[in-house]
C-alpha positions, 0 to 999 in steps of 0.5 A: 705622652706616647701620642707626642713623642710619636708626633714629634718623632714625625716631625724630626724625622723628615727634618733629619733627613732633609738635613742629612740630604742638604749636608751631602748635596753641600758636600757633591757641589763643593766637590763639583766646583773643585772637580770645575776648577781643576779642569779650568786650571787644566784647560787653561794650561792646555792653551797656555801649552798650545799657543808655546807650540804655535809660536814654536812652529810659526818661528821655526817655519819662518827660519826654515824659510830663511833657511832655504833662501839662504840656501837657494843664495848659496847654491846660486854662489857655487853656480857662478864659482863652478862656471867661473872655474870653468872659464878658468879652466878653459883660458889657462888650457887654451894659454898652454895650448898656445904656449906649447905651440909657439915653443914647438914651432 
């Protein structure tokens, strides 16, 4: 009887150890899967954020280029206005001088 009990114990022990190892391995696998899914979600979120930032950058670069063109146009208009003012002042000074000369003749 002792022999039978010993044999049964020897047969059951490896199965119990193996079942414990399998259960532990299943838990580790499950945890690893959850970590993988979490990492996939973080990567997906990061990719979306990068895309948003790239879109924003592209938008603001286009706006900066448009603003630079508008600035150049405004600077050209300012230059033309300064030239026009300078020419008008010269005409006014010339006409004022002519008027002064004619009044004092």
